[in-house]
N, C-alpha and C positions, 0 to 999 in steps of 0.2 A: 194570513197564511200560515204564521207560526203556531197557532193553536189549531189550525186544521191538521198540520204536519204532526203535532203531539197527539191529536186524537187517532189518527191513522198508526202512529207508532204505537201507542198503547193497546190498540186493538190487535196489532200484529204480535205484539209481546204475548199476550193473553192466548192468542190462538197458538203461537209456537210452544208455550208451556204446556197447553192443554193437549195437543196432538203428540208431543214428544213423550213417549213413555220410557223413562229412565229406570224402571224396575225391571225391563227385560233384558236378560243378558244377551249379549251379541255372541253370535257363533264365533269361537275364537280362532277358527281356520277359516273366516270368511276374508274375502278379498279387501285390500286397503286402498285401492284405487280411488273410489268413490270419496271416502273421508279425506283422503290426501288432496285431492282436487279441490274440494270444498273448503279446506284449510288454507290453501293457496289462495282461492279467491278472497276468503275473509282477510287473508294478511294484506292483499293488494288494496281492498277497500280501507282497511285500517291505516294504510300510508297516506290516504287522501287529506286526512286533517293536519298531517305534517305541513302540506303545502299552505293549509290555511294558517298554520302556526307562523309561517314565514310572513305571510301577508299581516298577520295581526301586529307584527312588529312596526309596521308602517301606519297601523291604525290601532293604537293602544287603547282607545275608548270602544272598541267594538266588543263588548262583553257577550252580546247575543250570539256571535259566531263562534267566541271562545266556549261558551257553554253547550253549543251544538257539536262543536268538534270534540269535547270532552265525552259527551254521550255517545257519539260514534266509535270513538277509540275504546270505550268500556264495553260496548254492545259485542265487539267481535270476540274478545276472549269468553265473554258469557256463552255465545252461541258456541264456540268450539269445545267448551267443556260439555255442554249438552249433547253435542255431535258424539263425543267420547262415549257418552253413557247411554244414549238412544239410538245411535246410528243414523243413516240416511233415512229420509221419508217425506211425507207432504208437508210436515212442520217446516221443512226447510224453505218453502214458498213463503211462508210469514217471515222467516227470518231474512230472506233477501229483500222483501218489501220493507221491513224495519230499517236494515242498514241504508238502503238506497234512499228512504226518506230523511234519515239523519243526515247522510252525506249531502243530498240535495239542499236542505234547510241551512247546512253550514255554508256552502258556496252561495246561495240566496243572501245570507246575512252578510258575507263578504263583500259581494257587489253591491249589495244596498247599503253600504256604509253604516252597518248596525241597525238598519230598520227592521223592526219586528217586534214582539213581545218579549222582553227579558223574562217575564214569568214562565212563558211557554218553553223557553229555552231552559230555563233552570229545573222546570218539571221534568223535561226530557231527560236531563243529565241524572236527576234522582231516580227516574224509571229506570235508566240504564244500571245504576248502582244496585237497585233492587234486584233486577234481572240478574247480575253477576253473582250476588249473594245467594239467590234462590238456585242458581245453577250449580254453585259450589257445593250448595248443601244437599242437592239431589244426586250429586256424582258419588257412587258407592265404589267405583273401581271394579277391577276383574275379579272373578270368583276363583278361588283356588283351593277350596276347603273340600279336598277329596275324602278324607275319612269319614265313615259314617256308613249308614245303609241306604242303597239305592235300590229301586224295586220296578217292576213293570205292572201295569193294571192287572188287578185280579191275581196279584202275587204270582204270575206265570213265571217270572224270573226276579232274581235279586242278586245283588253284589254288595259283599260286606268288606269294608277296607278298614284296617285298623291304624291307629296313629303310627307314623313312620318313626323309627329310631333315630334316623338322621337322614340328609339328603342322599346318601350314598347307599345305605342299608335298605332304607324304605321299611315297608311292614308287610303284614300278612293281608291275603285277600281270600274269600270264599265265594265262588260263583255258582249258583244254583239255577237251573233251567229245567222246569218239570221235575222228573226224577233224578236227573243228572247233576252230580255235584263235582267241581273240581277246586283245587286249593293250590296257593303258591304264595309268591312274594311279589309285592309291586313296589315300584321306585319312580321317582319324578324322571323324567327324559332330560338328563343333563349330561354334557354340557350343551348349552344352546349354541347353535352356530350364528344366530342372528337376534338382536333384542327385540325384532318383531315377531318372533315365533311365539305361540301361546304355550302355557304350562301344559304339558301332557304327561302321561304316566304309562308305564309298561307294566302288564301282568305277565310275569315270568312264571311260566307254568312247569309244575314239578311232574314227574312220571306217574301221574294218575289219569283219572278219566278225564277227556277233553269234551266240553259241553259245546264249543264253538270250532267250526272248522278253520283253525288257523295254524299257524307254526308253534314254534316253542315260546313266542311272546305275543301278547295282544296290546295294541296300542289303543289308550282310552283318551277323550277329551271332552272338555265341557261344550255342549254344541247348542246351547240356548236355554229357554225357559225363563224363569224369573229368579230373583236373589232368594225368594223364600222356597222356590221349588225348581232348582236348576236341573238340567238333563245333561246326562253322561252318555257318549256314544260309543258303542263298541261295535265290532263288525256284525251288522245286521240286526242290532239291538240297541234301543235306547231306553235308559232307566232315569226314573226322577228320584231325587234325593229326599229322604223322609226326614221328618222333624227330629230335632235332637233328643226329645222325650221318646218317639217312637224307635229311634236308632239304638238307643240304650237298652230297651227291652228287647229289640230283635236280635241283637248281636250276641250270639253264645258265648258262655263264660270262657271256653277254651280259646275263643278268638281275641277276647279282650286282655287274657293274661299275657304277659310278656316274659 
């Protein structure tokens, strides 16, 4: 049973990491309900080995259960890290199978007085550690690098943001849509009212041409894409961040001068 559980666990880990795309940026204004529920479920499953630990005090030679319990504890934070980087999706089915297999194998080892293969239990613990290291290496964190050049396909629209002077003053922006051009100052949306809020920016318009039907300021935020090509959302407009080399060539000298 121990080696069968390890095979299922290994297959589930491979499926989870293949399906979980951690290169995709999660929409920063997306709901937090599903990830929080998954995190709570994972925390509950992680508490199960604590019960096993109490039982192991009565059975000090039950090393099989100890290794499976350790694997179960390590797997939960590994999956939570991937959840933060990839969001919810079909890969969570593999996570559920892996965690349930590890917990079940732990309970079976406890009830069976350590019966089972110690080699399979140690292999499961090693696989869990590898999964944790891989999850930590794949997590790149939120994207907040706004300065640069953002553009729409076929150069139908573009947004150039200079580096901010500081968090309060911000920097300059130039928005072009077709033949219309508007300029102004941009700044981060501070202070935040909650730590759960994403990093957003305001485009504070000057008394010049208005290319978008909005008020005196336009709210912009990262709305997805990949880390190599993030997407910024403006009212009715989505622009993709260009590479650094392309951005340097595209920003006019007047905009890069402070």
